mmJSON file of the N, C-alpha and C atoms, coordinates in Angstrom:
{"data_MODEL":{"atom_site":{
"group_PDB":["ATOM","ATOM","ATOM","ATOM","ATOM","ATOM","ATOM","ATOM","ATOM","ATOM","ATOM","ATOM","ATOM","ATOM","ATOM","ATOM","ATOM","ATOM","ATOM","ATOM","ATOM","ATOM","ATOM","ATOM","ATOM","ATOM","ATOM","ATOM","ATOM","ATOM","ATOM","ATOM","ATOM","ATOM","ATOM","ATOM","ATOM","ATOM","ATOM","ATOM","ATOM","ATOM","ATOM","ATOM","ATOM","ATOM","ATOM","ATOM","ATOM","ATOM","ATOM","ATOM","ATOM","ATOM","ATOM","ATOM","ATOM","ATOM","ATOM","ATOM","ATOM","ATOM","ATOM","ATOM","ATOM","ATOM","ATOM","ATOM","ATOM","ATOM","ATOM","ATOM","ATOM","ATOM","ATOM","ATOM","ATOM","ATOM","ATOM","ATOM","ATOM","ATOM","ATOM","ATOM","ATOM","ATOM","ATOM","ATOM","ATOM","ATOM","ATOM","ATOM","ATOM","ATOM","ATOM","ATOM","ATOM","ATOM","ATOM","ATOM","ATOM","ATOM","ATOM","ATOM","ATOM","ATOM","ATOM","ATOM","ATOM","ATOM","ATOM","ATOM","ATOM","ATOM","ATOM","ATOM","ATOM","ATOM","ATOM","ATOM","ATOM","ATOM","ATOM","ATOM","ATOM","ATOM","ATOM","ATOM","ATOM","ATOM","ATOM","ATOM","ATOM","ATOM","ATOM","ATOM","ATOM","ATOM","ATOM","ATOM","ATOM","ATOM","ATOM","ATOM","ATOM","ATOM","ATOM","ATOM","ATOM","ATOM","ATOM","ATOM","ATOM","ATOM","ATOM","ATOM","ATOM","ATOM","ATOM","ATOM","ATOM","ATOM","ATOM","ATOM","ATOM","ATOM","ATOM","ATOM","ATOM","ATOM","ATOM","ATOM","ATOM","ATOM","ATOM","ATOM","ATOM","ATOM","ATOM","ATOM","ATOM","ATOM","ATOM","ATOM","ATOM","ATOM","ATOM","ATOM","ATOM","ATOM","ATOM","ATOM","ATOM","ATOM","ATOM","ATOM","ATOM","ATOM","ATOM","ATOM","ATOM","ATOM","ATOM","ATOM","ATOM","ATOM","ATOM","ATOM","ATOM","ATOM","ATOM","ATOM","ATOM","ATOM","ATOM","ATOM","ATOM","ATOM","ATOM","ATOM","ATOM","ATOM","ATOM","ATOM","ATOM","ATOM","ATOM","ATOM","ATOM","ATOM","ATOM","ATOM","ATOM","ATOM","ATOM","ATOM","ATOM","ATOM","ATOM","ATOM","ATOM","ATOM","ATOM"],
"id":[1,2,3,4,5,6,7,8,9,10,11,12,13,14,15,16,17,18,19,20,21,22,23,24,25,26,27,28,29,30,31,32,33,34,35,36,37,38,39,40,41,42,43,44,45,46,47,48,49,50,51,52,53,54,55,56,57,58,59,60,61,62,63,64,65,66,67,68,69,70,71,72,73,74,75,76,77,78,79,80,81,82,83,84,85,86,87,88,89,90,91,92,93,94,95,96,97,98,99,100,101,102,103,104,105,106,107,108,109,110,111,112,113,114,115,116,117,118,119,120,121,122,123,124,125,126,127,128,129,130,131,132,133,134,135,136,137,138,139,140,141,142,143,144,145,146,147,148,149,150,151,152,153,154,155,156,157,158,159,160,161,162,163,164,165,166,167,168,169,170,171,172,173,174,175,176,177,178,179,180,181,182,183,184,185,186,187,188,189,190,191,192,193,194,195,196,197,198,199,200,201,202,203,204,205,206,207,208,209,210,211,212,213,214,215,216,217,218,219,220,221,222,223,224,225,226,227,228,229,230,231,232,233,234,235,236,237,238,239,240,241,242,243],
"type_symbol":["N","C","C","N","C","C","N","C","C","N","C","C","N","C","C","N","C","C","N","C","C","N","C","C","N","C","C","N","C","C","N","C","C","N","C","C","N","C","C","N","C","C","N","C","C","N","C","C","N","C","C","N","C","C","N","C","C","N","C","C","N","C","C","N","C","C","N","C","C","N","C","C","N","C","C","N","C","C","N","C","C","N","C","C","N","C","C","N","C","C","N","C","C","N","C","C","N","C","C","N","C","C","N","C","C","N","C","C","N","C","C","N","C","C","N","C","C","N","C","C","N","C","C","N","C","C","N","C","C","N","C","C","N","C","C","N","C","C","N","C","C","N","C","C","N","C","C","N","C","C","N","C","C","N","C","C","N","C","C","N","C","C","N","C","C","N","C","C","N","C","C","N","C","C","N","C","C","N","C","C","N","C","C","N","C","C","N","C","C","N","C","C","N","C","C","N","C","C","N","C","C","N","C","C","N","C","C","N","C","C","N","C","C","N","C","C","N","C","C","N","C","C","N","C","C","N","C","C","N","C","C","N","C","C","N","C","C","N","C","C","N","C","C"],
"label_atom_id":["N","CA","C","N","CA","C","N","CA","C","N","CA","C","N","CA","C","N","CA","C","N","CA","C","N","CA","C","N","CA","C","N","CA","C","N","CA","C","N","CA","C","N","CA","C","N","CA","C","N","CA","C","N","CA","C","N","CA","C","N","CA","C","N","CA","C","N","CA","C","N","CA","C","N","CA","C","N","CA","C","N","CA","C","N","CA","C","N","CA","C","N","CA","C","N","CA","C","N","CA","C","N","CA","C","N","CA","C","N","CA","C","N","CA","C","N","CA","C","N","CA","C","N","CA","C","N","CA","C","N","CA","C","N","CA","C","N","CA","C","N","CA","C","N","CA","C","N","CA","C","N","CA","C","N","CA","C","N","CA","C","N","CA","C","N","CA","C","N","CA","C","N","CA","C","N","CA","C","N","CA","C","N","CA","C","N","CA","C","N","CA","C","N","CA","C","N","CA","C","N","CA","C","N","CA","C","N","CA","C","N","CA","C","N","CA","C","N","CA","C","N","CA","C","N","CA","C","N","CA","C","N","CA","C","N","CA","C","N","CA","C","N","CA","C","N","CA","C","N","CA","C","N","CA","C","N","CA","C","N","CA","C","N","CA","C","N","CA","C","N","CA","C","N","CA","C","N","CA","C","N","CA","C"],
"label_alt_id":[null,null,null,null,null,null,null,null,null,null,null,null,null,null,null,null,null,null,null,null,null,null,null,null,null,null,null,null,null,null,null,null,null,null,null,null,null,null,null,null,null,null,null,null,null,null,null,null,null,null,null,null,null,null,null,null,null,null,null,null,null,null,null,null,null,null,null,null,null,null,null,null,null,null,null,null,null,null,null,null,null,null,null,null,null,null,null,null,null,null,null,null,null,null,null,null,null,null,null,null,null,null,null,null,null,null,null,null,null,null,null,null,null,null,null,null,null,null,null,null,null,null,null,null,null,null,null,null,null,null,null,null,null,null,null,null,null,null,null,null,null,null,null,null,null,null,null,null,null,null,null,null,null,null,null,null,null,null,null,null,null,null,null,null,null,null,null,null,null,null,null,null,null,null,null,null,null,null,null,null,null,null,null,null,null,null,null,null,null,null,null,null,null,null,null,null,null,null,null,null,null,null,null,null,null,null,null,null,null,null,null,null,null,null,null,null,null,null,null,null,null,null,null,null,null,null,null,null,null,null,null,null,null,null,null,null,null,null,null,null,null,null,null],
"label_comp_id":["MET","MET","MET","ASP","ASP","ASP","SER","SER","SER","SER","SER","SER","PRO","PRO","PRO","SER","SER","SER","LEU","LEU","LEU","LYS","LYS","LYS","ASP","ASP","ASP","GLN","GLN","GLN","ILE","ILE","ILE","ASN","ASN","ASN","ASP","ASP","ASP","LEU","LEU","LEU","SER","SER","SER","GLU","GLU","GLU","ILE","ILE","ILE","ALA","ALA","ALA","LYS","LYS","LYS","GLU","GLU","GLU","SER","SER","SER","ALA","ALA","ALA","LYS","LYS","LYS","ASN","ASN","ASN","ILE","ILE","ILE","LEU","LEU","LEU","SER","SER","SER","GLY","GLY","GLY","LYS","LYS","LYS","ARG","ARG","ARG","ALA","ALA","ALA","ILE","ILE","ILE","ALA","ALA","ALA","ASP","ASP","ASP","ASP","ASP","ASP","ASN","ASN","ASN","ILE","ILE","ILE","VAL","VAL","VAL","SER","SER","SER","PHE","PHE","PHE","ARG","ARG","ARG","LEU","LEU","LEU","ASN","ASN","ASN","LEU","LEU","LEU","CYS","CYS","CYS","GLU","GLU","GLU","ALA","ALA","ALA","CYS","CYS","CYS","GLU","GLU","GLU","PHE","PHE","PHE","TYR","TYR","TYR","VAL","VAL","VAL","LYS","LYS","LYS","ASP","ASP","ASP","GLN","GLN","GLN","SER","SER","SER","ARG","ARG","ARG","CYS","CYS","CYS","LYS","LYS","LYS","LYS","LYS","LYS","CYS","CYS","CYS","GLY","GLY","GLY","CYS","CYS","CYS","PHE","PHE","PHE","MET","MET","MET","LYS","LYS","LYS","ALA","ALA","ALA","LYS","LYS","LYS","THR","THR","THR","LYS","LYS","LYS","MET","MET","MET","PHE","PHE","PHE","VAL","VAL","VAL","ALA","ALA","ALA","LYS","LYS","LYS","CYS","CYS","CYS","PRO","PRO","PRO","ILE","ILE","ILE","ASN","ASN","ASN","LYS","LYS","LYS","TRP","TRP","TRP"],
"label_asym_id":["A","A","A","A","A","A","A","A","A","A","A","A","A","A","A","A","A","A","A","A","A","A","A","A","A","A","A","A","A","A","A","A","A","A","A","A","A","A","A","A","A","A","A","A","A","A","A","A","A","A","A","A","A","A","A","A","A","A","A","A","A","A","A","A","A","A","A","A","A","A","A","A","A","A","A","A","A","A","A","A","A","A","A","A","A","A","A","A","A","A","A","A","A","A","A","A","A","A","A","A","A","A","A","A","A","A","A","A","A","A","A","A","A","A","A","A","A","A","A","A","A","A","A","A","A","A","A","A","A","A","A","A","A","A","A","A","A","A","A","A","A","A","A","A","A","A","A","A","A","A","A","A","A","A","A","A","A","A","A","A","A","A","A","A","A","A","A","A","A","A","A","A","A","A","A","A","A","A","A","A","A","A","A","A","A","A","A","A","A","A","A","A","A","A","A","A","A","A","A","A","A","A","A","A","A","A","A","A","A","A","A","A","A","A","A","A","A","A","A","A","A","A","A","A","A","A","A","A","A","A","A","A","A","A","A","A","A","A","A","A","A","A","A"],
"label_entity_id":["1","1","1","1","1","1","1","1","1","1","1","1","1","1","1","1","1","1","1","1","1","1","1","1","1","1","1","1","1","1","1","1","1","1","1","1","1","1","1","1","1","1","1","1","1","1","1","1","1","1","1","1","1","1","1","1","1","1","1","1","1","1","1","1","1","1","1","1","1","1","1","1","1","1","1","1","1","1","1","1","1","1","1","1","1","1","1","1","1","1","1","1","1","1","1","1","1","1","1","1","1","1","1","1","1","1","1","1","1","1","1","1","1","1","1","1","1","1","1","1","1","1","1","1","1","1","1","1","1","1","1","1","1","1","1","1","1","1","1","1","1","1","1","1","1","1","1","1","1","1","1","1","1","1","1","1","1","1","1","1","1","1","1","1","1","1","1","1","1","1","1","1","1","1","1","1","1","1","1","1","1","1","1","1","1","1","1","1","1","1","1","1","1","1","1","1","1","1","1","1","1","1","1","1","1","1","1","1","1","1","1","1","1","1","1","1","1","1","1","1","1","1","1","1","1","1","1","1","1","1","1","1","1","1","1","1","1","1","1","1","1","1","1"],
"label_seq_id":[1,1,1,2,2,2,3,3,3,4,4,4,5,5,5,6,6,6,7,7,7,8,8,8,9,9,9,10,10,10,11,11,11,12,12,12,13,13,13,14,14,14,15,15,15,16,16,16,17,17,17,18,18,18,19,19,19,20,20,20,21,21,21,22,22,22,23,23,23,24,24,24,25,25,25,26,26,26,27,27,27,28,28,28,29,29,29,30,30,30,31,31,31,32,32,32,33,33,33,34,34,34,35,35,35,36,36,36,37,37,37,38,38,38,39,39,39,40,40,40,41,41,41,42,42,42,43,43,43,44,44,44,45,45,45,46,46,46,47,47,47,48,48,48,49,49,49,50,50,50,51,51,51,52,52,52,53,53,53,54,54,54,55,55,55,56,56,56,57,57,57,58,58,58,59,59,59,60,60,60,61,61,61,62,62,62,63,63,63,64,64,64,65,65,65,66,66,66,67,67,67,68,68,68,69,69,69,70,70,70,71,71,71,72,72,72,73,73,73,74,74,74,75,75,75,76,76,76,77,77,77,78,78,78,79,79,79,80,80,80,81,81,81],
"pdbx_PDB_ins_code":[null,null,null,null,null,null,null,null,null,null,null,null,null,null,null,null,null,null,null,null,null,null,null,null,null,null,null,null,null,null,null,null,null,null,null,null,null,null,null,null,null,null,null,null,null,null,null,null,null,null,null,null,null,null,null,null,null,null,null,null,null,null,null,null,null,null,null,null,null,null,null,null,null,null,null,null,null,null,null,null,null,null,null,null,null,null,null,null,null,null,null,null,null,null,null,null,null,null,null,null,null,null,null,null,null,null,null,null,null,null,null,null,null,null,null,null,null,null,null,null,null,null,null,null,null,null,null,null,null,null,null,null,null,null,null,null,null,null,null,null,null,null,null,null,null,null,null,null,null,null,null,null,null,null,null,null,null,null,null,null,null,null,null,null,null,null,null,null,null,null,null,null,null,null,null,null,null,null,null,null,null,null,null,null,null,null,null,null,null,null,null,null,null,null,null,null,null,null,null,null,null,null,null,null,null,null,null,null,null,null,null,null,null,null,null,null,null,null,null,null,null,null,null,null,null,null,null,null,null,null,null,null,null,null,null,null,null,null,null,null,null,null,null],
"Cartn_x":[76.736,76.723,76.886,78.045,78.212,77.598,77.169,76.55,75.271,74.595,73.313,72.229,71.096,70.025,69.446,68.78,68.162,67.046,66.689,65.606,64.312,64.094,62.898,62.881,64.016,64.089,63.873,64.413,64.224,62.746,62.083,60.66,59.836,60.171,59.459,59.607,60.803,61.051,60.218,60.237,59.466,57.972,57.544,56.135,55.688,56.526,56.206,56.133,57.068,57.054,55.768,55.39,54.175,52.941,52.869,51.718,51.611,52.726,52.718,52.398,52.898,52.596,51.104,50.532,49.093,48.273,48.666,47.964,48.015,49.188,49.321,48.404,48.392,47.561,46.084,45.657,44.253,43.828,44.76,44.42,44.716,45.074,45.309,46.688,47.582,48.955,49.825,51.023,51.923,52.548,52.826,53.493,54.861,55.005,56.261,56.946,58.228,59.009,59.258,59.361,59.656,61.13,61.468,62.812,63.916,63.668,64.691,64.998,63.962,64.159,64.894,64.471,65.114,66.601,66.912,68.298,69.116,68.548,69.227,69.531,68.523,68.693,69.722,69.596,70.502,71.942,72.148,73.504,74.099,73.287,73.774,74.106,73.247,73.489,74.78,74.954,76.124,77.436,77.39,78.589,78.776,77.842,77.843,78.719,79.331,80.195,79.409,78.092,77.282,76.643,76.927,76.352,77.184,76.517,77.18,76.889,77.864,77.667,77.228,77.886,77.57,76.178,75.567,74.219,73.2,73.69,72.851,72.017,72.7,72.027,72.71,71.943,72.448,72.759,73.941,74.302,73.51,73.042,72.316,70.892,70.172,68.771,68.565,69.526,69.424,68.602,68.075,67.196,67.967,67.261,67.769,67.454,68.487,68.305,67.678,67.824,67.171,65.654,65.155,63.717,63.334,64.084,63.703,63.714,64.663,64.751,63.543,62.787,61.593,60.352,60.399,59.246,59.245,58.227,58.181,58.362,57.748,57.785,59.023,59.836,61.019,62.031,62.814,63.836,65.15,66.229,67.553,67.72,68.277,68.428,69.436,70.267,71.204,70.938,69.722,69.208,69.99,70.486,71.14,70.105,68.916,67.813,66.492],
"Cartn_y":[-2.78,-1.373,-1.288,-0.887,-0.759,0.541,0.519,1.653,2.155,1.29,1.686,1.495,2.174,2.034,0.617,0.285,-1.037,-1.161,-2.378,-2.629,-1.996,-2.061,-1.451,0.058,0.728,2.171,2.492,1.657,1.866,1.732,0.732,0.524,1.691,2.178,3.325,4.555,4.793,5.937,5.818,4.648,4.431,4.523,4.09,4.169,5.628,6.475,7.899,8.546,8.194,8.724,8.284,7.026,6.511,7.236,7.46,8.167,9.59,10.283,11.666,11.729,10.769,10.713,10.47,9.567,9.285,10.524,11.259,12.502,13.485,13.605,14.506,14.081,12.807,12.305,12.576,12.271,12.455,13.918,14.82,16.246,16.917,16.111,16.647,17.244,17.019,17.521,16.445,16.843,15.903,14.918,13.721,12.68,12.369,12.583,12.28,13.595,13.677,14.877,14.939,16.159,16.287,15.959,15.782,15.335,16.258,17.563,18.512,18.307,18.099,17.865,16.546,15.517,14.2,14.294,14.948,15.096,15.877,16.966,17.776,16.938,16.226,15.404,14.302,13.597,12.479,12.949,14.106,14.665,14.945,15.495,15.738,14.424,13.443,12.14,11.509,11.534,10.886,11.54,12.793,13.483,13.364,12.735,12.657,11.507,11.722,10.702,9.481,9.598,8.483,7.682,8.06,7.38,6.156,5.025,3.782,3.581,3.924,3.978,2.653,1.559,0.282,-0.238,0.321,-0.071,1.056,2.245,3.441,3.63,3.438,3.528,4.554,5.007,5.934,5.162,5.378,4.722,5.269,6.501,7.117,6.61,6.522,6.097,4.678,4.172,2.832,2.746,3.88,3.885,3.732,3.199,3.163,4.529,5.309,6.718,6.989,6.071,6.275,6.247,5.585,5.572,6.708,6.88,7.881,9.298,9.599,10.962,11.322,10.317,10.56,10.883,10.57,10.806,12.275,13.005,14.446,14.82,14.079,14.421,13.902,13.079,12.502,13.586,13.306,14.254,13.519,14.233,13.698,13.592,12.486,12.325,13.307,13.933,14.924,16.309,16.482,17.786,18.423,17.605,18.154,18.546,17.965,18.341,18.092],
"Cartn_z":[41.464,41.851,43.359,43.836,45.264,45.755,46.999,47.699,47.037,46.299,45.719,46.781,46.614,47.602,47.592,48.681,48.767,47.739,47.444,46.504,47.016,48.31,48.916,48.648,48.849,48.598,47.125,46.244,44.808,44.441,44.997,44.722,45.26,46.446,47.015,46.137,45.623,44.744,43.475,42.86,41.632,41.887,43.059,43.418,43.508,44.093,44.187,42.807,41.948,40.575,39.87,40.04,39.401,39.93,41.24,41.829,41.295,41.271,40.783,39.295,38.538,37.105,36.89,37.677,37.565,37.892,38.935,39.277,38.111,37.496,36.343,35.203,34.901,33.806,34.099,35.321,35.678,35.678,35.921,35.928,34.583,33.589,32.251,32.045,32.988,32.866,32.22,31.873,31.2,32.186,31.681,32.46,31.877,30.572,29.882,29.51,29.794,29.465,27.967,27.448,26.019,25.763,24.498,24.107,24.591,24.632,25.105,26.584,27.375,28.813,29.028,28.323,28.453,28.103,27.015,26.579,27.608,28.117,29.131,30.373,30.861,32.059,31.832,30.728,30.461,30.304,29.693,29.584,30.952,31.856,33.218,33.913,33.749,34.371,33.856,32.549,31.954,32.381,32.807,33.274,34.791,35.463,36.929,37.427,38.575,39.18,39.669,39.812,40.29,39.158,37.921,36.762,36.413,36.234,35.845,34.359,33.545,32.098,31.487,31.83,31.183,31.54,32.581,32.973,32.759,32.457,32.356,33.619,34.764,36.067,36.962,37.943,38.947,40.225,40.79,42.047,43.224,43.123,44.237,44.362,43.254,43.325,42.79,42.019,41.463,40.187,39.737,38.563,37.255,36.274,34.909,34.312,34.028,33.716,32.357,31.42,30.119,30.282,31.305,31.593,32.529,33.617,34.621,34.06,33.192,32.659,31.799,31.361,30.541,31.379,32.657,33.516,33.954,33.546,33.773,35.253,36.157,37.577,38.304,37.649,38.29,38.636,39.661,40.103,40.323,40.124,40.416,41.934,42.432,43.881,44.49,43.675,44.223,43.618,43.135,42.674,41.512,40.6,39.41,38.366,38.431,37.544,38.236],
"occupancy":[1.0,1.0,1.0,1.0,1.0,1.0,1.0,1.0,1.0,1.0,1.0,1.0,1.0,1.0,1.0,1.0,1.0,1.0,1.0,1.0,1.0,1.0,1.0,1.0,1.0,1.0,1.0,1.0,1.0,1.0,1.0,1.0,1.0,1.0,1.0,1.0,1.0,1.0,1.0,1.0,1.0,1.0,1.0,1.0,1.0,1.0,1.0,1.0,1.0,1.0,1.0,1.0,1.0,1.0,1.0,1.0,1.0,1.0,1.0,1.0,1.0,1.0,1.0,1.0,1.0,1.0,1.0,1.0,1.0,1.0,1.0,1.0,1.0,1.0,1.0,1.0,1.0,1.0,1.0,1.0,1.0,1.0,1.0,1.0,1.0,1.0,1.0,1.0,1.0,1.0,1.0,1.0,1.0,1.0,1.0,1.0,1.0,1.0,1.0,1.0,1.0,1.0,1.0,1.0,1.0,1.0,1.0,1.0,1.0,1.0,1.0,1.0,1.0,1.0,1.0,1.0,1.0,1.0,1.0,1.0,1.0,1.0,1.0,1.0,1.0,1.0,1.0,1.0,1.0,1.0,1.0,1.0,1.0,1.0,1.0,1.0,1.0,1.0,1.0,1.0,1.0,1.0,1.0,1.0,1.0,1.0,1.0,1.0,1.0,1.0,1.0,1.0,1.0,1.0,1.0,1.0,1.0,1.0,1.0,1.0,1.0,1.0,1.0,1.0,1.0,1.0,1.0,1.0,1.0,1.0,1.0,1.0,1.0,1.0,1.0,1.0,1.0,1.0,1.0,1.0,1.0,1.0,1.0,1.0,1.0,1.0,1.0,1.0,1.0,1.0,1.0,1.0,1.0,1.0,1.0,1.0,1.0,1.0,1.0,1.0,1.0,1.0,1.0,1.0,1.0,1.0,1.0,1.0,1.0,1.0,1.0,1.0,1.0,1.0,1.0,1.0,1.0,1.0,1.0,1.0,1.0,1.0,1.0,1.0,1.0,1.0,1.0,1.0,1.0,1.0,1.0,1.0,1.0,1.0,1.0,1.0,1.0,1.0,1.0,1.0,1.0,1.0,1.0],
"B_iso_or_equiv":[0.0,0.0,0.0,0.0,0.0,0.0,0.0,0.0,0.0,0.0,0.0,0.0,0.0,0.0,0.0,0.0,0.0,0.0,0.0,0.0,0.0,0.0,0.0,0.0,0.0,0.0,0.0,0.0,0.0,0.0,0.0,0.0,0.0,0.0,0.0,0.0,0.0,0.0,0.0,0.0,0.0,0.0,0.0,0.0,0.0,0.0,0.0,0.0,0.0,0.0,0.0,0.0,0.0,0.0,0.0,0.0,0.0,0.0,0.0,0.0,0.0,0.0,0.0,0.0,0.0,0.0,0.0,0.0,0.0,0.0,0.0,0.0,0.0,0.0,0.0,0.0,0.0,0.0,0.0,0.0,0.0,0.0,0.0,0.0,0.0,0.0,0.0,0.0,0.0,0.0,0.0,0.0,0.0,0.0,0.0,0.0,0.0,0.0,0.0,0.0,0.0,0.0,0.0,0.0,0.0,0.0,0.0,0.0,0.0,0.0,0.0,0.0,0.0,0.0,0.0,0.0,0.0,0.0,0.0,0.0,0.0,0.0,0.0,0.0,0.0,0.0,0.0,0.0,0.0,0.0,0.0,0.0,0.0,0.0,0.0,0.0,0.0,0.0,0.0,0.0,0.0,0.0,0.0,0.0,0.0,0.0,0.0,0.0,0.0,0.0,0.0,0.0,0.0,0.0,0.0,0.0,0.0,0.0,0.0,0.0,0.0,0.0,0.0,0.0,0.0,0.0,0.0,0.0,0.0,0.0,0.0,0.0,0.0,0.0,0.0,0.0,0.0,0.0,0.0,0.0,0.0,0.0,0.0,0.0,0.0,0.0,0.0,0.0,0.0,0.0,0.0,0.0,0.0,0.0,0.0,0.0,0.0,0.0,0.0,0.0,0.0,0.0,0.0,0.0,0.0,0.0,0.0,0.0,0.0,0.0,0.0,0.0,0.0,0.0,0.0,0.0,0.0,0.0,0.0,0.0,0.0,0.0,0.0,0.0,0.0,0.0,0.0,0.0,0.0,0.0,0.0,0.0,0.0,0.0,0.0,0.0,0.0,0.0,0.0,0.0,0.0,0.0,0.0],
"pdbx_formal_charge":[null,null,null,null,null,null,null,null,null,null,null,null,null,null,null,null,null,null,null,null,null,null,null,null,null,null,null,null,null,null,null,null,null,null,null,null,null,null,null,null,null,null,null,null,null,null,null,null,null,null,null,null,null,null,null,null,null,null,null,null,null,null,null,null,null,null,null,null,null,null,null,null,null,null,null,null,null,null,null,null,null,null,null,null,null,null,null,null,null,null,null,null,null,null,null,null,null,null,null,null,null,null,null,null,null,null,null,null,null,null,null,null,null,null,null,null,null,null,null,null,null,null,null,null,null,null,null,null,null,null,null,null,null,null,null,null,null,null,null,null,null,null,null,null,null,null,null,null,null,null,null,null,null,null,null,null,null,null,null,null,null,null,null,null,null,null,null,null,null,null,null,null,null,null,null,null,null,null,null,null,null,null,null,null,null,null,null,null,null,null,null,null,null,null,null,null,null,null,null,null,null,null,null,null,null,null,null,null,null,null,null,null,null,null,null,null,null,null,null,null,null,null,null,null,null,null,null,null,null,null,null,null,null,null,null,null,null,null,null,null,null,null,null],
"auth_seq_id":[1,1,1,2,2,2,3,3,3,4,4,4,5,5,5,6,6,6,7,7,7,8,8,8,9,9,9,10,10,10,11,11,11,12,12,12,13,13,13,14,14,14,15,15,15,16,16,16,17,17,17,18,18,18,19,19,19,20,20,20,21,21,21,22,22,22,23,23,23,24,24,24,25,25,25,26,26,26,27,27,27,28,28,28,29,29,29,30,30,30,31,31,31,32,32,32,33,33,33,34,34,34,35,35,35,36,36,36,37,37,37,38,38,38,39,39,39,40,40,40,41,41,41,42,42,42,43,43,43,44,44,44,45,45,45,46,46,46,47,47,47,48,48,48,49,49,49,50,50,50,51,51,51,52,52,52,53,53,53,54,54,54,55,55,55,56,56,56,57,57,57,58,58,58,59,59,59,60,60,60,61,61,61,62,62,62,63,63,63,64,64,64,65,65,65,66,66,66,67,67,67,68,68,68,69,69,69,70,70,70,71,71,71,72,72,72,73,73,73,74,74,74,75,75,75,76,76,76,77,77,77,78,78,78,79,79,79,80,80,80,81,81,81],
"auth_comp_id":["MET","MET","MET","ASP","ASP","ASP","SER","SER","SER","SER","SER","SER","PRO","PRO","PRO","SER","SER","SER","LEU","LEU","LEU","LYS","LYS","LYS","ASP","ASP","ASP","GLN","GLN","GLN","ILE","ILE","ILE","ASN","ASN","ASN","ASP","ASP","ASP","LEU","LEU","LEU","SER","SER","SER","GLU","GLU","GLU","ILE","ILE","ILE","ALA","ALA","ALA","LYS","LYS","LYS","GLU","GLU","GLU","SER","SER","SER","ALA","ALA","ALA","LYS","LYS","LYS","ASN","ASN","ASN","ILE","ILE","ILE","LEU","LEU","LEU","SER","SER","SER","GLY","GLY","GLY","LYS","LYS","LYS","ARG","ARG","ARG","ALA","ALA","ALA","ILE","ILE","ILE","ALA","ALA","ALA","ASP","ASP","ASP","ASP","ASP","ASP","ASN","ASN","ASN","ILE","ILE","ILE","VAL","VAL","VAL","SER","SER","SER","PHE","PHE","PHE","ARG","ARG","ARG","LEU","LEU","LEU","ASN","ASN","ASN","LEU","LEU","LEU","CYS","CYS","CYS","GLU","GLU","GLU","ALA","ALA","ALA","CYS","CYS","CYS","GLU","GLU","GLU","PHE","PHE","PHE","TYR","TYR","TYR","VAL","VAL","VAL","LYS","LYS","LYS","ASP","ASP","ASP","GLN","GLN","GLN","SER","SER","SER","ARG","ARG","ARG","CYS","CYS","CYS","LYS","LYS","LYS","LYS","LYS","LYS","CYS","CYS","CYS","GLY","GLY","GLY","CYS","CYS","CYS","PHE","PHE","PHE","MET","MET","MET","LYS","LYS","LYS","ALA","ALA","ALA","LYS","LYS","LYS","THR","THR","THR","LYS","LYS","LYS","MET","MET","MET","PHE","PHE","PHE","VAL","VAL","VAL","ALA","ALA","ALA","LYS","LYS","LYS","CYS","CYS","CYS","PRO","PRO","PRO","ILE","ILE","ILE","ASN","ASN","ASN","LYS","LYS","LYS","TRP","TRP","TRP"],
"auth_asym_id":["A","A","A","A","A","A","A","A","A","A","A","A","A","A","A","A","A","A","A","A","A","A","A","A","A","A","A","A","A","A","A","A","A","A","A","A","A","A","A","A","A","A","A","A","A","A","A","A","A","A","A","A","A","A","A","A","A","A","A","A","A","A","A","A","A","A","A","A","A","A","A","A","A","A","A","A","A","A","A","A","A","A","A","A","A","A","A","A","A","A","A","A","A","A","A","A","A","A","A","A","A","A","A","A","A","A","A","A","A","A","A","A","A","A","A","A","A","A","A","A","A","A","A","A","A","A","A","A","A","A","A","A","A","A","A","A","A","A","A","A","A","A","A","A","A","A","A","A","A","A","A","A","A","A","A","A","A","A","A","A","A","A","A","A","A","A","A","A","A","A","A","A","A","A","A","A","A","A","A","A","A","A","A","A","A","A","A","A","A","A","A","A","A","A","A","A","A","A","A","A","A","A","A","A","A","A","A","A","A","A","A","A","A","A","A","A","A","A","A","A","A","A","A","A","A","A","A","A","A","A","A","A","A","A","A","A","A","A","A","A","A","A","A"],
"auth_atom_id":["N","CA","C","N","CA","C","N","CA","C","N","CA","C","N","CA","C","N","CA","C","N","CA","C","N","CA","C","N","CA","C","N","CA","C","N","CA","C","N","CA","C","N","CA","C","N","CA","C","N","CA","C","N","CA","C","N","CA","C","N","CA","C","N","CA","C","N","CA","C","N","CA","C","N","CA","C","N","CA","C","N","CA","C","N","CA","C","N","CA","C","N","CA","C","N","CA","C","N","CA","C","N","CA","C","N","CA","C","N","CA","C","N","CA","C","N","CA","C","N","CA","C","N","CA","C","N","CA","C","N","CA","C","N","CA","C","N","CA","C","N","CA","C","N","CA","C","N","CA","C","N","CA","C","N","CA","C","N","CA","C","N","CA","C","N","CA","C","N","CA","C","N","CA","C","N","CA","C","N","CA","C","N","CA","C","N","CA","C","N","CA","C","N","CA","C","N","CA","C","N","CA","C","N","CA","C","N","CA","C","N","CA","C","N","CA","C","N","CA","C","N","CA","C","N","CA","C","N","CA","C","N","CA","C","N","CA","C","N","CA","C","N","CA","C","N","CA","C","N","CA","C","N","CA","C","N","CA","C","N","CA","C","N","CA","C","N","CA","C","N","CA","C","N","CA","C","N","CA","C","N","CA","C"],
"pdbx_PDB_model_num":[1,1,1,1,1,1,1,1,1,1,1,1,1,1,1,1,1,1,1,1,1,1,1,1,1,1,1,1,1,1,1,1,1,1,1,1,1,1,1,1,1,1,1,1,1,1,1,1,1,1,1,1,1,1,1,1,1,1,1,1,1,1,1,1,1,1,1,1,1,1,1,1,1,1,1,1,1,1,1,1,1,1,1,1,1,1,1,1,1,1,1,1,1,1,1,1,1,1,1,1,1,1,1,1,1,1,1,1,1,1,1,1,1,1,1,1,1,1,1,1,1,1,1,1,1,1,1,1,1,1,1,1,1,1,1,1,1,1,1,1,1,1,1,1,1,1,1,1,1,1,1,1,1,1,1,1,1,1,1,1,1,1,1,1,1,1,1,1,1,1,1,1,1,1,1,1,1,1,1,1,1,1,1,1,1,1,1,1,1,1,1,1,1,1,1,1,1,1,1,1,1,1,1,1,1,1,1,1,1,1,1,1,1,1,1,1,1,1,1,1,1,1,1,1,1,1,1,1,1,1,1,1,1,1,1,1,1,1,1,1,1,1,1]
}}}
């Protein structure tokens, strides 16, 4: 994947998602998105120019989108969702 973020940046992004998810869980809020949200997000990703289909990854954030789209607090790096 050319022009993907550094491993350090990817870890920082995932760390933030994990922290926010933990806060949600501890406060009784949801951490996992429902199937409709996941499907909506993944459809947008799959149509995006930064989506790497054979890896199911985003070139902008480096995340595996089948996992990231399930995290309720996760956000698209280019604000598509």
